[in-house]
C-alpha positions as CSV (number, residue, x, y, z in Angstrom):
1,M,53.6,35.9,149.3
2,M,53.6,36.7,153.3
3,I,56.6,36.0,155.2
4,V,56.7,36.7,159.2
5,I,59.6,36.8,161.6
6,D,58.8,36.4,165.0
7,G,61.1,36.7,168.4
8,P,62.0,38.5,171.4
9,A,63.3,42.2,171.2
10,G,66.9,42.3,170.1
11,S,67.2,38.9,168.3
12,G,67.9,40.3,165.0
13,K,64.4,40.1,163.6
14,S,63.9,43.6,162.5
15,S,67.4,44.1,160.9
16,T,67.1,40.6,159.2
17,A,63.6,41.5,157.5
18,K,65.0,44.8,156.3
19,A,67.9,43.4,154.8
20,I,65.8,40.8,152.8
21,A,63.5,43.5,151.9
22,N,66.5,45.4,150.7
23,R,67.7,42.7,148.6
24,T,64.4,41.6,147.1
25,D,61.1,43.0,145.9
26,I,59.5,42.3,149.0
27,Q,57.9,45.1,151.0
28,Y,58.8,45.4,154.6
29,I,56.5,46.1,157.7
30,D,57.9,46.8,161.1
31,S,55.0,45.9,163.5
32,G,57.3,47.1,166.4
33,A,57.4,50.5,165.0
34,L,53.6,50.7,164.9
35,Y,53.2,49.5,168.4
36,R,56.0,52.3,169.4
37,A,54.0,54.9,167.5
38,V,51.0,53.9,169.4
39,T,53.0,54.2,172.6
40,L,54.0,57.6,171.9
41,I,50.1,58.6,171.6
42,F,49.6,56.8,175.0
43,L,52.6,58.8,176.5
44,E,51.4,62.0,175.2
45,H,47.9,61.5,177.0
46,S,49.7,60.5,180.4
47,G,48.3,57.0,180.1
48,D,44.7,58.3,180.4
49,R,42.9,55.6,178.7
50,V,39.8,57.6,177.7
51,A,42.0,60.4,176.4
52,F,44.4,57.9,174.7
53,F,41.6,56.2,172.8
54,D,39.9,59.3,171.8
55,A,43.3,60.5,170.2
56,F,43.8,56.9,168.7
57,D,40.7,57.3,166.8
58,K,41.3,60.5,165.6
59,T,45.0,60.0,164.4
60,E,45.9,58.6,161.1
61,I,48.8,56.2,161.6
62,S,50.7,55.6,158.1
63,F,54.0,54.2,157.3
64,S,56.4,53.3,154.4
65,Y,59.6,51.7,153.6
66,S,62.1,53.5,151.5
67,D,65.8,54.1,151.4
68,K,66.3,51.2,153.7
69,L,64.2,52.9,156.5
70,F,60.7,52.1,157.8
71,R,59.0,55.5,158.4
72,V,55.9,55.9,160.6
73,F,53.5,59.1,160.4
74,L,51.1,60.6,162.7
75,D,48.7,62.8,160.8
76,G,51.2,63.4,158.4
77,H,54.1,64.0,160.8
78,E,57.1,61.8,160.7
79,V,57.8,60.1,164.3
80,T,60.6,57.7,163.1
81,R,63.2,59.1,165.7
82,E,60.8,59.7,168.4
83,I,59.5,56.1,168.6
84,R,63.0,54.9,169.5
85,T,63.4,56.7,172.6
86,Q,64.3,55.0,175.9
87,Q,60.9,56.3,177.3
88,V,58.9,54.6,174.4
89,A,61.0,51.1,175.0
90,D,60.2,51.2,178.6
91,N,56.4,51.5,177.9
92,V,55.6,49.9,174.6
93,S,55.2,46.3,176.3
94,K,52.5,47.5,178.5
95,V,50.6,49.3,175.7
96,A,51.1,46.5,173.4
97,S,49.5,44.1,175.7
98,D,46.1,45.7,175.7
99,P,43.8,43.4,173.4
100,E,41.8,46.4,172.1
101,I,45.2,48.2,170.9
102,R,46.7,45.1,169.5
103,E,43.3,44.4,167.4
104,R,43.6,48.0,166.0
105,V,47.2,47.6,164.9
106,N,46.4,44.2,163.4
107,T,43.6,45.3,161.4
108,L,46.1,48.2,160.0
109,M,48.6,45.4,159.0
110,R,46.2,43.2,157.4
111,K,44.6,45.7,155.3
112,Q,48.1,46.8,154.1
113,V,49.3,43.1,152.9
114,K,46.0,42.4,150.8
115,R,48.2,42.6,147.5
116,G,51.9,42.2,147.0
117,N,54.9,40.5,148.7
118,F,55.3,41.4,152.3
119,I,57.8,40.4,155.3
120,A,56.8,41.5,158.8
121,D,58.4,41.2,162.3
122,G,56.9,41.1,165.7
123,R,55.8,38.9,168.6
124,D,52.7,37.1,167.6
125,L,52.8,37.5,163.7
126,S,52.8,33.9,163.0
127,T,50.2,32.7,165.6
128,V,47.8,35.5,165.7
129,V,48.2,38.1,163.1
130,F,48.9,36.0,159.9
131,P,48.6,32.6,160.8
132,D,48.4,31.4,157.0
133,A,51.7,33.2,156.2
134,D,53.8,31.5,153.5
135,L,56.8,31.1,155.8
136,K,57.1,31.6,159.3
137,F,60.2,32.2,161.3
138,F,61.2,32.4,165.1
139,M,64.4,34.1,166.0
140,E,66.2,33.4,169.1
141,C,69.2,34.8,170.9
142,D,70.7,34.8,174.4
143,L,69.8,38.1,176.5
144,D,73.6,39.4,177.0
145,T,74.1,39.1,173.0
146,R,70.7,40.9,172.4
147,A,71.7,43.6,175.0
148,K,75.1,44.3,173.3
149,R,73.4,44.7,170.0
150,R,70.7,46.9,171.2
151,Y,73.5,49.0,173.0
152,E,75.7,49.3,170.1
153,E,72.6,50.3,167.9
154,L,71.5,53.2,170.3
155,T,74.8,54.5,170.9
156,Q,75.7,54.8,167.6
157,D,72.6,57.0,167.2
158,N,74.0,59.1,170.0
159,H,71.3,57.9,172.7
160,N,72.7,58.3,176.1
161,V,72.0,54.8,177.3
162,S,74.1,52.1,179.7
163,F,74.2,48.5,178.9
164,E,72.7,47.4,182.1
165,E,69.9,49.5,181.6
166,I,69.1,47.9,178.2
167,R,69.7,44.5,179.5
168,R,67.1,45.0,182.3
169,N,64.6,46.8,179.9
170,L,65.0,43.9,177.6
171,S,64.7,41.1,180.4
172,K,61.7,43.0,181.7
173,R,60.0,43.3,178.1
174,D,60.7,39.4,177.4
175,H,58.7,38.5,180.7
176,M,55.9,41.0,179.8
177,D,55.8,39.5,176.2
178,S,55.8,35.9,177.0
179,S,53.3,36.2,180.1
180,R,50.8,38.3,178.7
181,K,47.1,36.9,178.7
182,H,46.4,38.1,175.0
183,A,48.6,37.1,172.1
184,P,51.8,36.2,174.2
185,L,55.2,35.8,172.4
186,K,55.4,32.2,171.5
187,K,56.7,29.9,168.8
188,S,54.2,28.9,166.1
189,P,54.5,24.9,165.9
190,D,55.2,25.3,162.2
191,A,57.7,28.0,162.4
192,I,61.4,27.5,161.3
193,V,63.5,28.5,164.5
194,I,66.7,30.2,164.1
195,D,69.2,30.7,167.0
196,T,71.0,34.0,166.2
197,S,73.3,33.9,169.1
198,N,76.4,32.7,167.1
199,L,75.2,33.7,163.5
200,S,76.8,36.5,161.7
201,F,74.2,38.8,160.4
202,R,75.0,37.9,156.8
203,E,74.4,34.1,157.8
204,Q,70.9,34.9,159.5
205,V,69.8,36.7,156.4
206,D,71.2,34.3,153.8
207,I,69.3,31.2,155.8
208,I,65.9,33.0,155.3
209,L,66.8,34.1,151.7
210,N,67.5,30.3,151.1
211,Y,64.1,29.4,152.3
212,I,62.4,32.1,150.4
213,Y,64.1,31.3,147.2
214,N,63.3,27.3,147.7
215,K,60.0,27.7,149.4
216,E,58.7,24.9,147.1
217,K,61.4,22.4,147.8
218,T,61.4,23.1,151.6
219,S,59.4,22.4,154.6
220,P,59.6,23.7,158.4
221,G,59.6,20.0,159.4
222,E,63.0,19.4,157.8
223,T,64.9,21.8,160.4
224,S,63.8,22.4,163.9
225,I,66.4,24.8,165.0
226,I,69.1,26.6,163.1
227,R,72.2,27.4,164.9
228,G,75.6,29.1,164.0
229,D,77.8,26.4,165.9
230,G,79.5,25.1,162.9
231,P,80.4,25.9,159.3
232,D,77.0,25.1,157.3
233,Q,75.7,23.1,160.3
234,N,71.9,22.8,160.4
235,K,71.6,25.2,157.6
236,P,69.1,24.5,154.7
237,K,70.5,23.2,151.4
238,S,69.7,24.8,148.0
């Protein structure tokens, strides 16, 4: 089974996908982390495209999910913490918009999911990378809520950032992700849309688990948008 969750940065897709992996035997792939790792290589070569691709081709990018953490390695060296800096966040959309880079990262993910059950989150997984995925979700959330969540996440990890800085970064990334020519952020016509603005974390996880457990009984056409604006309102039934 292949399950994908697309959506803008900070909408809750990564934390939700990991929670689902933790509660099931489904393996987790963080596509955003892979693009961040590639961005790290890009920054190490000062944006020199020729030097970057030369280094990219010579670097072994590997990853694993264990102990509730998606780990990324470059030539065996773990860069899980390094890829979460603000400098990487400020440049990842630019790097990820390159068609050649996207195809290489997509190939890396496709090779990984040939066997087993996987859940992955990203921007264009349901429309480009895994168009035949068994279940497709698109998470939405208002900008201020996303900025608040990301601010709390980074400050808990001792990163020195401001709320306004994070909000500006998210807004910029939204524009770049949705307006890029190659594989822009957009909803797949057959995706189940979940607005997490007013949902608790547990609610958004349970909604997707409900669809996973009852996949043969449900259809994306039954629910267009799921919102947290009332007890059990618009939620799929078991």
